[in-house]
Every structure is written in C-alpha cells, then in structure tokens.
PLY file of the C-alpha trace (Angstrom):
ply
format ascii 1.0
element vertex 228
property float x
property float y
property float z
element edge 227
property int vertex1
property int vertex2
end_header
9.14 126.77 -177.95
11.99 127.37 -175.67
12.75 124.61 -172.99
14.46 126.07 -170.00
17.20 123.99 -168.23
16.53 122.04 -164.99
15.95 123.88 -161.93
17.69 123.35 -158.62
16.18 120.58 -156.59
12.59 120.79 -155.94
11.48 118.79 -153.03
7.69 118.72 -153.72
5.83 119.80 -156.83
1.88 120.33 -156.61
-0.26 120.05 -159.71
-3.41 122.00 -159.35
-4.08 125.09 -157.12
-7.54 124.40 -155.87
-8.53 123.87 -152.22
-6.57 120.44 -152.44
-3.53 121.77 -154.03
-2.88 124.99 -152.54
-3.46 123.90 -148.90
-1.07 120.87 -149.45
1.50 123.32 -150.82
1.19 125.74 -147.99
1.37 122.88 -145.44
4.37 121.17 -147.13
6.30 124.61 -147.31
5.50 125.12 -143.54
7.36 121.78 -142.75
10.35 123.07 -144.60
10.12 121.71 -147.98
10.80 123.56 -151.24
7.59 123.66 -153.16
6.53 124.59 -156.74
2.86 125.07 -157.50
1.50 124.51 -161.05
-1.86 125.87 -162.12
-3.00 126.33 -165.87
-6.00 128.54 -164.91
-6.94 130.80 -161.94
-5.63 130.20 -158.37
-8.34 128.43 -156.11
-9.44 126.00 -158.86
-12.98 125.09 -159.60
-14.23 125.74 -156.03
-13.20 129.27 -155.85
-13.79 130.33 -159.49
-16.45 128.19 -161.03
-18.14 126.31 -158.07
-18.62 126.73 -154.47
-17.74 130.38 -153.96
-19.54 131.94 -156.95
-22.70 129.90 -156.44
-23.18 130.75 -153.01
-22.69 134.39 -153.80
-25.24 134.25 -156.42
-27.66 132.21 -153.94
-27.25 134.75 -151.44
-28.08 137.55 -153.92
-31.36 135.66 -155.10
-32.41 135.16 -151.36
-31.90 139.11 -150.75
-33.88 139.78 -154.01
-36.82 137.28 -152.84
-36.88 138.93 -149.37
-37.07 142.17 -150.67
-40.07 141.37 -152.85
-41.97 139.36 -150.21
-41.43 141.20 -147.00
-45.06 142.41 -146.67
-46.11 139.82 -144.18
-43.78 141.14 -141.74
-44.39 144.90 -142.43
-41.44 145.40 -144.86
-42.70 146.71 -148.16
-40.32 147.76 -151.04
-41.68 149.44 -154.06
-40.66 148.28 -157.68
-37.85 145.99 -156.83
-35.80 145.04 -159.68
-32.87 143.05 -160.38
-29.71 144.35 -162.44
-28.23 140.75 -163.10
-25.08 142.17 -164.79
-24.34 144.12 -161.37
-25.05 140.98 -159.43
-22.57 139.09 -161.60
-19.79 141.92 -160.99
-20.50 141.66 -157.26
-19.98 138.06 -157.39
-16.91 138.39 -159.49
-15.36 140.98 -157.04
-15.70 138.27 -154.15
-13.91 135.60 -156.43
-11.10 138.18 -157.24
-10.74 139.07 -153.61
-10.32 135.33 -152.58
-7.93 134.56 -155.33
-5.75 137.46 -154.43
-5.74 136.25 -150.90
-4.62 132.94 -151.97
-1.61 134.53 -154.02
-0.72 136.49 -150.95
-0.72 133.30 -148.75
1.38 131.34 -151.33
3.82 134.22 -151.54
4.22 134.52 -147.89
5.07 130.88 -147.76
7.67 131.22 -150.31
6.06 128.87 -152.77
7.02 129.24 -156.37
3.84 129.33 -158.58
4.10 128.47 -162.37
1.02 129.09 -164.46
1.18 126.55 -167.27
0.11 122.82 -167.87
2.24 119.94 -166.47
3.50 116.81 -168.34
5.32 114.02 -166.65
8.44 113.10 -168.60
9.72 110.32 -166.25
9.39 109.27 -162.62
10.92 112.39 -161.11
10.67 115.08 -164.09
7.99 117.08 -165.57
7.76 119.71 -168.12
5.51 122.86 -167.56
4.32 124.14 -170.79
3.62 127.93 -170.62
2.69 130.48 -173.18
5.94 130.62 -175.46
8.23 128.42 -173.30
8.52 125.45 -171.27
10.29 124.64 -168.11
11.46 121.10 -167.05
11.53 120.50 -163.26
13.26 117.56 -161.24
11.51 116.74 -158.05
11.45 114.24 -155.21
7.67 114.22 -154.66
4.47 115.08 -156.47
0.93 115.92 -155.59
-1.80 115.73 -158.11
-4.66 117.69 -157.32
-6.19 118.48 -160.60
-9.65 118.90 -159.66
-12.94 118.09 -161.60
-14.65 119.31 -164.99
-18.50 119.03 -165.63
-19.76 116.04 -167.00
-21.07 116.18 -170.38
-23.95 113.94 -171.54
-23.49 112.57 -174.94
-26.87 113.84 -176.04
-26.51 117.12 -175.10
-22.92 118.49 -175.78
-22.11 121.80 -174.45
-22.44 124.80 -176.86
-25.00 127.25 -177.80
-27.81 126.98 -175.45
-26.54 123.95 -173.66
-24.53 125.08 -170.70
-22.37 123.60 -168.21
-22.58 124.71 -164.44
-19.60 126.95 -165.31
-21.41 128.93 -168.02
-24.47 129.01 -166.08
-22.60 130.62 -163.15
-21.39 133.26 -165.48
-24.30 134.28 -167.47
-24.86 138.15 -167.29
-28.55 137.87 -168.65
-31.26 136.04 -166.73
-32.98 133.35 -168.97
-36.84 133.50 -169.19
-36.79 129.79 -168.93
-34.17 127.06 -168.02
-34.29 123.28 -168.00
-31.90 121.81 -165.62
-30.79 118.15 -166.50
-29.68 116.50 -163.35
-31.43 116.82 -159.92
-28.13 116.50 -157.75
-26.92 118.98 -155.46
-25.27 121.33 -158.29
-28.48 121.06 -160.31
-30.94 121.69 -157.26
-28.80 124.83 -156.03
-28.61 126.39 -159.48
-32.27 125.59 -160.09
-33.51 127.13 -157.06
-31.30 130.25 -157.46
-32.60 130.91 -160.95
-36.09 130.42 -159.90
-35.80 133.02 -157.16
-34.67 135.50 -159.80
-37.71 134.99 -161.74
-36.50 132.25 -164.22
-39.11 129.54 -164.99
-37.22 126.38 -164.12
-37.88 122.68 -165.15
-35.79 120.08 -163.55
-35.17 116.61 -165.16
-33.99 113.59 -162.91
-33.48 110.20 -164.09
-33.74 108.71 -160.43
-37.22 108.42 -158.62
-36.35 111.55 -156.31
-34.05 114.59 -156.69
-30.65 114.51 -154.74
-30.18 110.79 -155.12
-28.13 109.31 -152.60
-29.12 111.74 -149.87
-31.18 110.87 -146.78
-34.88 110.67 -148.11
-36.46 112.88 -145.23
-34.03 115.71 -146.48
-34.97 115.22 -150.17
-38.68 115.31 -149.31
-38.17 118.66 -147.54
-36.19 120.27 -150.53
-38.62 118.86 -153.18
-41.64 120.34 -151.32
-39.96 123.72 -150.86
-39.02 123.53 -154.77
-42.62 122.84 -155.70
0 1
1 2
2 3
3 4
4 5
5 6
6 7
7 8
8 9
9 10
10 11
11 12
12 13
13 14
14 15
15 16
16 17
17 18
18 19
19 20
20 21
21 22
22 23
23 24
24 25
25 26
26 27
27 28
28 29
29 30
30 31
31 32
32 33
33 34
34 35
35 36
36 37
37 38
38 39
39 40
40 41
41 42
42 43
43 44
44 45
45 46
46 47
47 48
48 49
49 50
50 51
51 52
52 53
53 54
54 55
55 56
56 57
57 58
58 59
59 60
60 61
61 62
62 63
63 64
64 65
65 66
66 67
67 68
68 69
69 70
70 71
71 72
72 73
73 74
74 75
75 76
76 77
77 78
78 79
79 80
80 81
81 82
82 83
83 84
84 85
85 86
86 87
87 88
88 89
89 90
90 91
91 92
92 93
93 94
94 95
95 96
96 97
97 98
98 99
99 100
100 101
101 102
102 103
103 104
104 105
105 106
106 107
107 108
108 109
109 110
110 111
111 112
112 113
113 114
114 115
115 116
116 117
117 118
118 119
119 120
120 121
121 122
122 123
123 124
124 125
125 126
126 127
127 128
128 129
129 130
130 131
131 132
132 133
133 134
134 135
135 136
136 137
137 138
138 139
139 140
140 141
141 142
142 143
143 144
144 145
145 146
146 147
147 148
148 149
149 150
150 151
151 152
152 153
153 154
154 155
155 156
156 157
157 158
158 159
159 160
160 161
161 162
162 163
163 164
164 165
165 166
166 167
167 168
168 169
169 170
170 171
171 172
172 173
173 174
174 175
175 176
176 177
177 178
178 179
179 180
180 181
181 182
182 183
183 184
184 185
185 186
186 187
187 188
188 189
189 190
190 191
191 192
192 193
193 194
194 195
195 196
196 197
197 198
198 199
199 200
200 201
201 202
202 203
203 204
204 205
205 206
206 207
207 208
208 209
209 210
210 211
211 212
212 213
213 214
214 215
215 216
216 217
217 218
218 219
219 220
220 221
221 222
222 223
223 224
224 225
225 226
226 227
C-alpha cells in the first residue's frame, strides 16, 4: 500500500457522508472552511441507501398494490393485479441513485473534497484514509465524526442465509412466502406491514408487552389493531 504525503492544511475533516455528515460538511464549507469528507461506502449513508428512503419507497409501492387490489368498494375495479417485485426494487433503487447523485452535486458545488475510504486516527490532528491500493494522511484542525449505525445482531440469530438484517430485507428481489420479524420496534413494524401488503405471511415477535415499546400507548394500540 502506498501512503501519500501530508496534504495542505485541512480546516475540518468529516467522517461519514450520511445526513449528519454531509449536511455538516456543506454548512462548514459555506462558513468558509476547507473541508474533506470521508465515506467508505455510498454517499447518503444508511438513511439514503439502506434505511429511510428505500423503506419509504417500498412502503409506498405496497400501498399502491393494496389499493389496486381493494378498490371495488369505491367503484374502482382492477383485473388480475400482480406484483413484479424485481421491478419494484429497480424503481426503489432508481430513487436512491437520484438522491445520491444529488448529494454528490451539492458537495461538488460547495468545493468539498470527497475521499472514498476508511479513516483511522493516528494522533490528535492526523488521520489516515485507507483506500483501495493506497492511503492518504491528512492533517486537520477539527474533526466531525458522523459514522452512523449498523443493524443490531442478536447472538442467537447471527445474520446469514435465511436470517436477514433490515439491510438485506430491503434488498430482496423475491418476495418471501412467509417471514418472521424479530423485534416490534418501528423498523420491524414498518417492514412487517410492507411485506404483508405485498402478500407475505408475517409473524412478529416482540419481547415487551406491546409493539413499539417506548411510544405513546394510544398510538401503539391503533397500529396493533391495524396490523391484526
């Protein structure tokens, strides 16, 4: 691996290009600072690529599918409604791609240097960015760490094979006939309802007494009735 020499002085380095990182980088650049943004995966982070945006796209598609199937009560009858889930996924991915492209344009427009790699702190004001076959060392005045989140893995149910995290569940190109959702938090509830509307038989397991623990009980009761 080739290690580059120190760059010219960087005012602020931002690690993570999710909603926390790229927004902070843009604002700091607007205030006149020289900014370098580091991301080891895709621009937009979890929210844009494996969370909020793709999940809401699939949820919207599932609502459209349900409405097409059950519109007779308001006089709208569609014959032989079917779901091509691979095309649904392609549509979802086109939305994600458009959003990530937009972030790239914003960063470029604000003269923010973007490095795709993994950051390691060497000393208080120096870090190394490890990229494919080379590494670059940066000296900076300030650092913003916005590294996001990863799905929680339950020890008894390690990810792999038929055990999926929310990341893999959002990327399936074939609808499962049946699905067990472990965890009745907002992510489990969202994905469980989405798959159910597409026709998957869904069973939800939650260790607390109600789904959506921590949320207002009047709201969770309403969601539970709707799910049943």
